[in-house]
N, C-alpha and C positions, 0 to 999 in steps of 0.2 A: 457545480461541479461541473469541471471541464476535463473529459477524458482525451489523452493524447496517446496517440500513436503513430510512429513509426515505420512504413511499410518498407523501407530500405534497412531496418535495424537486422541484425543476426536474432536481435530476441523476440521469440515470437509473440504473437501479436497477445495472445489470452493474456501472457505473461505482463506485457506493458500495459493493458487495459487492467488489471489487479494492482499493479505497481502504480497505476494513477490513483486509482480509490484509495491503497495504503497511504501514499504521500498525502492525497486530502485529509485524509483521517488523522495526522499526524501533523499536519498545520492547521488542525481545528477547522477546514474548511467546510467539514460534514461531520457532525456529531452522532453519538448513540443515539438510537431512534431514529434519525432519520433514515426515509427512504429513496432507495436507488430507484434511476429510472428504470422502466423497464426492459429487459433483455432485447426484445424485440425494436425499442426505440434507438437504444445506442449502437446497436448493430447498424440500423440505419443511418445514424447520424456519423458515427464513423466509417462506412463504408464496410463492415467486415461482416461475414457469415454470422447468423443469430447462435452458432452453436460454439463459436468463438469466443462471444460474449458469455454463454452459460458456462464453458469452461474456467473461464475467469471468477465469475460469481460462485461456482462450486469450488474453487481451490482459496477463495475468499472467507466461504462458510467452512471448511475444513479447517482452517487457521484459527476460526473463531470470531471472526471480523465480521461476517455476516449471519444472520438468520431468514434462511428461504423458508417461505409457507404458501402454498397455493391459496390464492385470493388476498395474501398482504404482500406480496411482493419480497423484495429485498430490502431488509431493515437493518442497519448498522447496528451491533451490539454493544454492549459495555467497553468491548476490548478496545474500540475506537478511542476512548478517553484515554484508558492505559496506553495506547501508542503516540498518543499526542504528549504525555508525561515522559515518556521516555523519549521523544525527540527532542524535548526542554532538556533532558541529561544529557541527552548526547552533544547537545549544541553547548552546555556548559563545557563538557569534556572536551571538546572541540576546542573551545578558549583556551584551554588549559595548557593544553598539547600546542599551540601556537605560541602561547607566552615561554613555553619552556624550549621552543626550537624545533619542536618535533616535526616532521613531513606528514604528509597524510600516509604514506604507505607504511612510515614507521608507526602511528597509531593503529590503522587497520590491523598491523601485524601484533602489537599489544592486545587488540581486542580479542583477535581471533584465538590468541595465545589463552588468555584469560576464561573466554568463552570455553575450549578445549578443557581447561584446569578445572573448571568447575563443574 
């Protein structure tokens, strides 16, 4: 797993770390049951404050993607597999939209409308 952060981005660092973990789970690079590196290790490797990583891990826990337990660390839940499944379905939707000549903005708008209607 390779966490990526861009200090010049307007997106908060904790959100970038969480998004990186989500992306790895969606792509199948990490799976349910996998342990994430300790927050202190991540903070040192990425060059951020420990609390930044802990905030990212807490957000992922609140989403149900991580299980945080003392002595066990941060472990990906079964939600990681579901995230990967959704990514596959989104990829199929993108292919269908491209074939229909829709722009990315039009597709995003349709997804938002559908999300709000459901």
